[in-house]
C-alpha positions as CSV (number, residue, x, y, z in Angstrom):
1,M,115.3,91.0,71.6
2,T,115.0,92.0,75.2
3,K,111.3,92.0,76.3
4,V,110.4,94.8,78.7
5,I,107.4,95.5,80.9
6,I,106.8,98.9,82.4
7,I,104.8,99.2,85.7
8,D,104.2,102.8,86.6
9,D,101.1,104.8,87.4
10,H,102.4,108.1,86.0
11,P,101.6,108.3,82.3
12,I,104.4,110.8,81.6
13,V,107.0,108.5,83.1
14,S,105.6,105.4,81.4
15,D,105.4,107.1,78.0
16,G,108.9,108.5,78.3
17,L,110.3,105.1,79.1
18,K,108.4,103.5,76.3
19,N,109.6,106.1,73.8
20,L,113.2,105.7,75.1
21,L,113.2,101.9,74.5
22,T,111.1,101.9,71.3
23,N,113.9,103.7,69.5
24,R,116.3,100.8,70.1
25,D,116.6,97.7,67.9
26,D,117.5,95.4,70.8
27,M,114.6,96.1,73.2
28,E,110.9,95.9,73.0
29,V,108.2,97.2,75.4
30,I,105.6,94.4,75.4
31,A,103.2,95.9,77.9
32,C,102.6,98.9,80.3
33,Y,100.6,98.7,83.5
34,D,99.5,101.4,86.0
35,T,98.8,99.1,88.9
36,G,100.8,96.5,90.8
37,Q,98.2,93.8,90.5
38,A,97.9,94.1,86.7
39,G,101.7,94.2,86.5
40,L,102.1,91.0,88.5
41,E,99.7,89.3,86.2
42,G,101.5,90.6,83.2
43,I,104.9,89.3,84.5
44,N,103.4,85.9,85.1
45,N,101.7,85.7,81.7
46,L,104.1,87.5,79.3
47,K,107.4,86.3,80.9
48,P,109.5,89.5,80.2
49,N,113.3,89.7,80.5
50,V,113.2,93.0,82.3
51,V,110.6,94.8,84.5
52,L,110.9,98.6,85.0
53,L,109.0,98.9,88.3
54,D,107.8,102.0,90.1
55,I,108.1,101.3,93.8
56,S,105.2,103.6,94.8
57,L,102.1,102.2,93.1
58,P,98.5,102.9,94.2
59,D,97.6,99.3,95.2
60,I,100.8,97.2,95.9
61,S,104.2,98.5,96.9
62,G,107.1,97.8,94.6
63,V,108.8,96.0,97.5
64,E,105.9,93.6,97.9
65,I,105.8,93.0,94.1
66,C,109.5,92.1,94.1
67,K,108.9,89.7,97.0
68,Q,105.9,88.0,95.2
69,V,107.8,87.7,91.9
70,R,110.9,86.2,93.6
71,K,108.8,83.4,95.1
72,T,108.4,81.8,91.7
73,D,110.8,83.6,89.4
74,N,114.5,84.4,89.9
75,Q,115.3,85.0,86.2
76,V,113.4,88.2,85.4
77,G,115.4,91.3,85.9
78,I,113.7,94.0,88.0
79,I,114.8,97.6,88.0
80,A,113.2,99.7,90.6
81,L,112.2,103.3,89.7
82,S,111.8,105.8,92.5
83,M,111.8,109.4,93.6
84,H,113.2,108.2,97.0
85,N,117.0,108.7,97.4
86,E,117.2,107.6,101.1
87,R,119.7,104.8,101.8
88,P,117.2,102.6,103.8
89,V,114.6,102.7,101.0
90,I,117.2,101.7,98.4
91,K,118.5,98.9,100.6
92,S,115.0,97.6,101.4
93,V,114.1,97.5,97.7
94,L,117.3,95.6,96.8
95,Q,116.8,93.2,99.6
96,S,113.3,92.4,98.4
97,G,114.7,91.1,95.1
98,A,115.3,94.0,92.8
99,N,118.3,93.8,90.5
100,G,118.7,97.6,90.1
101,Y,117.6,101.0,91.5
102,V,117.3,104.1,89.4
103,L,116.0,107.5,90.5
104,K,113.3,108.9,88.3
105,N,115.2,112.1,87.7
106,S,118.1,110.1,86.2
107,V,119.0,110.6,82.5
108,G,117.7,108.1,79.9
109,Q,121.1,106.5,79.4
110,E,121.0,105.4,83.1
111,I,117.9,103.2,82.2
112,I,119.7,101.7,79.2
113,S,122.8,101.0,81.3
114,A,120.7,99.5,84.0
115,I,119.0,97.1,81.7
116,Q,122.3,96.1,80.0
117,T,124.0,95.6,83.4
118,I,121.3,93.4,85.0
119,L,121.1,91.3,81.9
120,S,124.8,90.5,82.3
121,G,124.0,89.2,85.8
122,Q,125.2,92.3,87.8
123,K,123.4,94.7,90.2
124,Y,122.9,98.2,89.0
125,L,122.6,101.5,91.0
126,C,122.3,104.8,89.2
127,T,125.0,107.4,89.9
128,K,123.2,109.2,92.6
129,S,121.9,106.0,94.3
130,K,125.5,104.7,94.3
131,E,126.7,107.8,96.0
132,I,124.0,107.6,98.6
133,M,124.6,103.9,99.4
134,Y,128.3,104.4,100.0
135,S,128.1,107.5,102.1
136,H,126.3,107.4,105.4
137,Q,125.0,110.8,106.6
138,K,124.7,111.4,110.4
139,G,121.1,111.4,111.6
140,N,119.8,109.0,109.0
141,L,119.1,105.3,109.4
142,I,121.6,102.9,107.9
143,E,118.7,100.6,107.1
144,I,115.0,100.3,107.8
145,P,114.5,98.5,111.1
146,H,112.5,95.3,111.2
147,I,109.5,95.8,113.4
148,T,106.8,93.3,114.4
149,R,103.2,93.6,113.5
150,R,102.3,94.7,117.1
151,E,105.1,97.3,117.1
152,K,103.7,98.7,113.8
153,E,100.2,98.9,115.3
154,V,101.6,100.8,118.3
155,L,103.6,103.0,116.0
156,E,100.6,103.9,113.9
157,L,98.5,104.8,116.9
158,V,101.3,106.9,118.5
159,G,101.5,108.7,115.1
160,K,97.7,109.4,115.5
161,G,98.4,111.1,118.8
162,L,97.0,108.4,121.1
163,T,98.3,108.1,124.7
164,T,99.7,104.9,126.2
165,G,96.4,104.3,128.0
166,Q,94.4,104.8,124.8
167,I,96.6,102.5,122.8
168,A,96.3,99.8,125.5
169,T,92.5,100.0,125.4
170,H,92.5,100.0,121.6
171,L,94.7,97.0,121.2
172,F,93.4,95.1,124.3
173,I,96.8,95.0,126.0
174,S,98.2,96.4,129.2
175,P,99.8,99.9,129.4
176,H,103.0,98.1,130.5
177,T,103.1,96.1,127.3
178,V,102.5,99.3,125.3
179,E,105.5,101.0,127.1
180,S,107.6,97.9,126.3
181,H,106.8,98.3,122.6
182,R,107.5,102.0,122.7
183,K,110.9,101.3,124.3
184,N,111.7,98.6,121.7
185,L,110.8,101.0,118.8
186,I,113.1,103.8,120.2
187,E,116.0,101.3,120.5
188,K,115.4,99.9,117.0
189,F,115.3,103.3,115.4
190,E,118.3,104.5,117.6
191,V,116.7,107.7,118.6
192,A,115.7,109.4,121.9
193,S,111.9,109.7,121.7
194,M,108.8,108.3,120.1
195,S,108.3,111.5,118.2
196,A,111.6,110.9,116.5
197,V,110.5,107.3,115.7
198,V,107.3,108.6,114.2
199,N,109.1,111.2,112.1
200,L,111.5,108.5,110.7
201,A,108.7,106.0,110.1
202,I,106.8,108.6,108.1
203,K,110.0,109.6,106.1
204,Y,110.6,105.9,105.2
205,G,107.0,105.1,104.4
206,L,106.4,102.7,107.4
207,I,103.2,104.6,108.4
């Protein structure tokens, strides 16, 4: 019997998944959680075979949950559930330790296929995610750039409309240093302006 934990803060989604799996003889939903912290504790205590994980939770992101689980457990299968169909988001989730990625508007059979596939030791992408991963659209990032803590602070302040001078004062650094961070961010995001960086950062949930 495959033991499954559901971590999702949307009752309709959680109930739908539970009903889908309850009708099967080979799978059992042993717990449902609506926060990441409770879900982490459940994974540690109940030792499920599979976790169906919403990546947008109110307290801890799904990416962070994957990273924390993988520090101590490489056996449990994690299937990320998301409304995001952007390539960088999918790639980031998989790199954090998820075994599969399924869009929330996928049909129920995709969930069953995902569980069966990852239990066999393979990665799983739902049909639409697979199409997205193997087709790169012009104007979109190939992957989410790695930015430093300081670059993230500068990015957040730029997003709030602060000038270089105001950011320098706020972070206790020189305007020249702020400009260097802005230049690095533009290069990392492969765009022509900070406004474009901010737009992409918002799109991919970095700020």
